[in-house]
LOLONU-23867 format. One record per residue: residue number from 1; residue in one letter; x, y, z of N, C-alpha, C, CB in turn. Coordinates in pm, 1 decimal. Atoms other than C-alpha are relative to their C-alpha. Glycine has a CB too. Layout:
LOLONU-23867
(atom NUM; 'a'; (X; Y; Z); (X; Y; Z); (X; Y; Z); (X; Y; Z)),
...
//
This chain:
LOLONU-23867
(atom 1; 'x'; (92.1; -116.3; -9.3); (-7.2; -3.6; 16.3); (97.7; 136.8; -18.2); (-85.3; -3.5; 154.8)),
(atom 2; 'x'; (-96.1; -130.7; 13.0); (150.5; 345.6; -96.4); (-49.8; 103.3; 106.5); (-7.4; 74.2; -160.6)),
(atom 3; 'x'; (18.2; -114.8; -88.6); (171.3; 640.0; 142.7); (-93.3; 105.8; -63.4); (137.0; 63.0; 33.3)),
(atom 4; 'x'; (92.3; -97.5; 33.1); (-77.9; 917.9; 110.5); (70.8; 131.0; -53.7); (-85.5; 27.0; 120.8)),
(atom 5; 'x'; (-72.8; -129.7; 21.0); (188.0; 1202.3; 91.8); (-57.0; 101.0; 85.6); (-5.0; 48.5; -144.2)),
(atom 6; 'x'; (53.1; -108.4; -97.3); (93.4; 1545.2; 235.8); (-138.9; 11.8; -42.9); (78.7; 147.2; -5.6)),
(atom 7; 'x'; (156.0; -43.2; 7.1); (-277.0; 1647.4; 288.3); (-6.3; 133.3; -37.3); (-81.5; -13.9; 135.7)),
(atom 8; 'x'; (14.5; -142.0; 35.2); (-423.6; 1953.5; 154.9); (-16.0; 90.4; 127.5); (-123.5; 17.6; -94.5)),
(atom 9; 'x'; (0.4; -79.5; -143.1); (-479.9; 2065.3; 528.3); (156.2; 30.9; 39.7); (-77.3; -101.9; 132.4)),
(atom 10; 'x'; (-162.3; -21.8; -33.8); (-89.9; 2023.0; 581.1); (42.0; 111.2; -90.4); (102.9; -141.6; -31.7)),
(atom 11; 'x'; (-58.5; -97.8; 100.8); (-16.5; 2223.7; 269.8); (-71.6; 145.6; 39.8); (-36.2; -51.8; -169.5)),
(atom 12; 'x'; (67.9; -130.2; -43.8); (-269.8; 2503.0; 376.5); (73.0; 57.8; 127.6); (-160.1; -26.4; 34.3)),
(atom 13; 'x'; (-64.5; -50.1; -137.1); (-107.9; 2512.0; 731.2); (137.7; 48.5; -40.2); (12.7; -122.9; 121.5)),
(atom 14; 'x'; (-119.1; -46.7; 44.2); (235.9; 2552.6; 562.2); (1.6; 120.7; -54.5); (50.5; -76.1; -78.9)),
(atom 15; 'x'; (21.7; -120.4; 67.4); (114.5; 2822.1; 337.0); (-31.1; 115.5; 104.4); (-114.1; -19.5; -101.8)),
(atom 16; 'x'; (27.8; -98.7; -97.9); (-37.9; 3008.3; 620.9); (121.2; 49.4; 86.6); (-103.0; -53.8; 86.6)),
(atom 17; 'x'; (-94.1; -22.1; -88.0); (266.0; 2973.6; 826.3); (109.6; 89.1; -77.8); (50.0; -134.4; 57.3)),
(atom 18; 'x'; (-96.4; -87.5; 84.1); (497.7; 3119.8; 541.7); (-59.7; 143.5; -7.5); (20.5; -61.4; -154.7)),
(atom 19; 'x'; (57.9; -121.8; 5.3); (247.5; 3399.7; 495.6); (0.4; 82.6; 119.3); (-120.4; -15.8; -39.3)),
(atom 20; 'x'; (-29.1; -72.2; -119.7); (255.9; 3495.1; 853.7); (140.1; 47.3; 20.1); (-34.7; -78.9; 108.0)),
(atom 21; 'x'; (-145.5; -24.9; -8.9); (619.8; 3480.1; 858.8); (39.5; 124.5; -85.8); (80.3; -128.0; -48.4)),
(atom 22; 'x'; (-26.5; -105.7; 96.4); (625.9; 3716.5; 558.3); (-62.5; 132.6; 62.7); (-64.1; -37.1; -147.6)),
(atom 23; 'x'; (86.2; -117.2; -54.3); (377.7; 3953.4; 709.1); (83.7; 52.1; 127.4); (-164.7; -52.1; 45.1)),
(atom 24; 'x'; (-76.6; -46.9; -106.4); (589.7; 3977.9; 1027.4); (130.4; 71.4; -42.1); (28.7; -111.6; 87.0)),
(atom 25; 'x'; (-136.5; -51.4; 48.0); (911.9; 4041.8; 831.9); (-36.4; 137.6; -65.7); (78.4; -107.6; -112.1)),
(atom 26; 'x'; (44.6; -144.7; 56.6); (729.5; 4322.1; 643.4); (-29.6; 98.0; 99.6); (-125.5; -6.6; -85.5)),
(atom 27; 'x'; (24.0; -93.0; -107.2); (604.2; 4469.7; 952.8); (117.1; 48.6; 77.3); (-88.5; -57.4; 89.4)),
(atom 28; 'x'; (-129.6; -38.2; -55.2); (941.5; 4472.5; 1108.4); (77.1; 96.1; -67.8); (78.0; -106.2; 12.6)),
(atom 29; 'x'; (-85.5; -96.6; 97.4); (1097.0; 4638.7; 811.8); (-60.2; 132.1; -12.9); (13.4; -57.0; -148.1)),
(atom 30; 'x'; (65.3; -129.9; 0.4); (835.7; 4902.9; 799.3); (11.0; 73.3; 132.6); (-143.6; -16.2; -35.7)),
(atom 31; 'x'; (-29.1; -78.2; -136.3); (880.4; 4982.0; 1178.8); (139.6; 51.2; 10.5); (-23.0; -92.3; 126.6)),
(atom 32; 'x'; (-127.8; -47.9; 6.6); (1245.1; 5003.0; 1121.3); (33.6; 124.6; -76.3); (70.8; -95.6; -45.9)),
(atom 33; 'x'; (-10.8; -109.6; 89.1); (1198.5; 5248.3; 849.6); (-59.2; 129.6; 60.2); (-67.7; -34.8; -129.0)),
(atom 34; 'x'; (53.0; -114.8; -59.1); (980.9; 5469.8; 1063.1); (60.4; 57.0; 122.2); (-124.9; -24.2; 25.4)),
(atom 35; 'x'; (-63.2; -45.4; -133.7); (1219.5; 5504.1; 1363.2); (61.3; 139.5; -30.1); (119.4; -108.4; 57.0)),
(atom 36; 'x'; (-31.6; -130.9; 3.4); (1269.2; 5858.0; 1436.1); (154.1; 23.6; -1.0); (-65.2; 64.3; 111.8)),
(atom 37; 'x'; (-134.3; -37.0; -11.9); (1613.8; 5994.0; 1366.9); (24.5; 110.3; 86.3); (52.0; 27.3; -120.9)),
(atom 38; 'x'; (-43.4; -108.8; -105.9); (1757.0; 6182.0; 1665.2); (102.3; 86.3; -54.9); (57.4; -61.9; 132.7)),
(atom 39; 'x'; (-107.5; -90.5; 39.3); (1927.1; 6495.0; 1562.4); (123.8; 6.6; 107.0); (-63.9; 143.2; -19.0)),
(atom 40; 'x'; (-133.8; 14.2; -96.6); (2280.9; 6473.9; 1698.1); (68.6; 130.3; 7.7); (112.9; -111.2; -56.5)),
(atom 41; 'x'; (-72.6; -124.6; -21.5); (2444.8; 6780.4; 1839.2); (127.9; -15.6; 74.2); (-83.7; 94.6; 71.6)),
(atom 42; 'x'; (-121.9; 19.0; -72.4); (2811.6; 6769.3; 1924.1); (21.2; 111.7; 119.7); (118.3; 4.8; -105.3)),
(atom 43; 'x'; (-25.0; -101.4; -120.7); (2876.0; 6927.4; 2274.7); (146.3; -5.2; 12.4); (-75.9; -40.8; 149.0)),
(atom 44; 'x'; (-150.8; -28.3; -27.9); (3218.8; 7068.4; 2337.5); (25.4; -75.5; 143.7); (35.9; 179.0; 8.7)),
(atom 45; 'x'; (-38.9; 76.9; -117.4); (3402.8; 6890.4; 2625.9); (-42.6; 104.8; 137.8); (178.7; -39.9; -12.5)),
(atom 46; 'x'; (40.0; -96.8; -115.2); (3339.9; 7218.0; 2853.1); (-143.2; -8.8; 22.3); (36.0; 150.6; -29.5)),
(atom 47; 'x'; (162.9; 2.0; -22.8); (2956.8; 7202.0; 2788.4); (-32.1; -131.2; 67.3); (-91.9; 10.2; -147.6)),
(atom 48; 'x'; (47.3; 131.7; -68.9); (2954.0; 6829.4; 2882.9); (55.1; 19.4; 144.6); (62.2; -147.2; -75.9)),
(atom 49; 'x'; (-35.5; -8.0; -124.0); (3162.0; 6909.3; 3200.3); (-101.3; 94.0; 80.5); (139.1; 43.5; 2.8)),
(atom 50; 'x'; (95.1; -94.6; -64.7); (2913.1; 7193.9; 3285.9); (-133.3; -69.1; 34.7); (-27.1; 122.1; -93.7)),
(atom 51; 'x'; (109.2; 55.5; -19.9); (2628.3; 6975.2; 3247.4); (17.8; -118.8; 116.0); (-47.9; -43.2; -132.7)),
(atom 52; 'x'; (-36.7; 93.6; -99.1); (2792.3; 6699.5; 3448.9); (11.6; 58.1; 150.6); (130.3; -58.9; -44.0)),
(atom 53; 'x'; (-30.4; -72.0; -129.4); (2881.1; 6946.3; 3729.7); (-154.1; 27.4; 38.6); (105.2; 149.2; -16.8)),
(atom 54; 'x'; (153.4; -36.2; -28.7); (2503.1; 7055.6; 3724.2); (-70.4; -109.8; 54.3); (-79.0; 43.2; -126.0)),
(atom 55; 'x'; (57.6; 120.0; -29.1); (2400.8; 6704.2; 3743.7); (49.5; -42.7; 159.9); (45.1; -107.2; -119.0)),
(atom 56; 'x'; (-78.6; 23.5; -118.5); (2652.2; 6632.0; 4042.1); (-74.1; 103.8; 120.8); (172.7; 37.0; -35.4)),
(atom 57; 'x'; (41.4; -95.6; -83.5); (2516.9; 6958.5; 4221.0); (-156.0; -30.9; 44.0); (21.4; 136.3; -70.8)),
(atom 58; 'x'; (130.7; 51.9; -24.3); (2160.5; 6842.1; 4172.3); (-15.9; -130.5; 94.4); (-55.6; -28.5; -131.8)),
(atom 59; 'x'; (2.7; 116.5; -82.5); (2237.0; 6499.6; 4326.0); (25.0; 40.8; 153.8); (108.9; -102.7; -52.7)),
(atom 60; 'x'; (-40.5; -45.1; -137.7); (2402.3; 6671.4; 4629.4); (-111.4; 74.0; 62.7); (126.2; 89.9; -2.4)),
(atom 61; 'x'; (100.8; -71.5; -48.5); (2115.5; 6907.3; 4668.5); (-124.2; -95.6; 50.9); (-38.3; 97.5; -108.0)),
(atom 62; 'x'; (101.0; 98.3; -28.7); (1872.8; 6609.0; 4671.5); (35.7; -59.2; 127.0); (-13.8; -104.5; -107.6)),
(atom 63; 'x'; (-41.5; 73.0; -128.8); (2071.0; 6424.3; 4938.1); (-14.8; 86.4; 112.0); (144.1; -50.0; -2.0)),
(atom 64; 'x'; (-3.4; -84.2; -117.1); (2084.0; 6721.2; 5159.1); (-159.0; 41.2; 35.3); (98.6; 134.7; -31.4)),
(atom 65; 'x'; (136.7; -29.4; -36.7); (1701.4; 6761.0; 5126.6); (-46.2; 134.7; -51.2); (-15.1; -5.4; 147.9)),
(atom 66; 'x'; (41.2; -149.4; 48.4); (1685.1; 7111.8; 4955.9); (-70.3; -9.7; -130.9); (131.2; 101.7; -20.2)),
(atom 67; 'x'; (68.0; 14.9; 119.3); (1536.5; 6969.4; 4642.2); (-105.2; -108.8; 17.7); (95.3; -29.8; -111.4)),
(atom 68; 'x'; (96.5; 123.0; 2.4); (1206.6; 6778.3; 4613.8); (24.1; -108.7; -96.5); (-135.4; 43.6; -27.6)),
(atom 69; 'x'; (-20.2; 121.9; 86.9); (1195.3; 6435.6; 4449.7); (-65.6; 43.4; -133.9); (-70.1; -141.6; 64.6)),
(atom 70; 'x'; (46.9; -32.9; 116.6); (963.0; 6578.0; 4178.8); (86.1; 88.5; -77.5); (-118.5; 50.6; 16.4)),
(atom 71; 'x'; (-80.5; -104.3; 57.1); (1193.5; 6871.8; 4112.3); (135.8; -64.4; -46.1); (21.8; 117.5; 105.1)),
(atom 72; 'x'; (-129.1; 75.1; 28.2); (1499.7; 6641.9; 4130.9); (-18.3; -88.0; -133.0); (39.4; -98.1; 130.1)),
(atom 73; 'x'; (21.3; 102.4; 124.0); (1354.4; 6385.3; 3864.6); (-22.6; 93.6; -124.6); (-141.8; -109.5; 22.0)),
(atom 74; 'x'; (22.7; -86.4; 138.8); (1243.8; 6670.4; 3628.2); (123.1; 57.8; -47.4); (-102.3; 123.7; 16.4)),
(atom 75; 'x'; (-107.1; -57.1; 49.0); (1562.1; 6850.3; 3627.9); (112.4; -98.3; -35.1); (39.9; 95.8; 90.1)),
(atom 76; 'x'; (-93.7; 104.1; 30.1); (1767.1; 6516.8; 3620.1); (-32.5; -49.3; -153.1); (-13.3; -121.7; 112.4)),
(atom 77; 'x'; (37.3; 49.5; 131.1); (1567.3; 6418.1; 3311.8); (45.6; 110.0; -109.0); (-161.5; -29.1; -4.8)),
(atom 78; 'x'; (-30.9; -97.0; 88.8); (1640.3; 6759.6; 3132.5); (156.0; -3.8; -7.2); (-60.8; 136.6; 42.5)),
(atom 79; 'x'; (-160.4; -0.3; -9.1); (2023.4; 6735.8; 3220.0); (39.1; -132.2; -79.7); (63.2; -4.9; 171.8)),
(atom 80; 'x'; (-36.0; 120.4; 58.2); (2046.9; 6372.4; 3102.2); (-50.8; -6.7; -149.7); (-54.9; -113.3; 84.9)),
(atom 81; 'x'; (33.4; -15.5; 149.7); (1855.0; 6448.9; 2777.3); (94.9; 88.6; -78.4); (-140.4; 58.9; -16.9)),
(atom 82; 'x'; (-104.6; -93.8; 57.5); (2110.5; 6722.8; 2703.2); (120.8; -77.6; -34.0); (38.7; 115.0; 99.0)),
(atom 83; 'x'; (-133.7; 76.0; 4.8); (2391.9; 6465.3; 2754.4); (-23.1; -101.7; -107.4); (43.6; -72.5; 144.8)),
(atom 84; 'x'; (32.4; 97.4; 92.3); (2206.7; 6193.8; 2527.5); (3.3; 77.5; -133.9); (-137.7; -70.2; 32.7)),
(atom 85; 'x'; (4.7; -65.5; 139.5); (2166.8; 6448.1; 2238.7); (148.0; 22.5; -52.5); (-80.9; 146.6; 6.2)),
(atom 86; 'x'; (-147.1; -37.2; 46.7); (2548.0; 6539.6; 2237.9); (68.0; -126.4; -3.2); (81.9; 105.2; 98.2)),
//
C-alpha cells in the first residue's frame, strides 16, 4: 500500500505559516524605517563638564534635602537628555 503523501490541510497550514512569517518580516521592516532619527548635536567638552557638574550639584542638593523628589527627577531628566543629544 502506498503512502498518502501530504494532505491539503497540511499544505494550507504551511502556506499560512509562510504568509504569517512574511507579514511579520514586512511589519518589522516598516517599523525599522519609521524610527525617528535623533538629531545629533556635538557638545564641546566644556559643555559636557558643565552639564555633569550641574547633575552632580543636583544630586548633592537632593541628598541634603533642599530639592524635592519631583523637582529632582524633572531637572535630572532635562540634564540627561542634553547629554544624550550630544
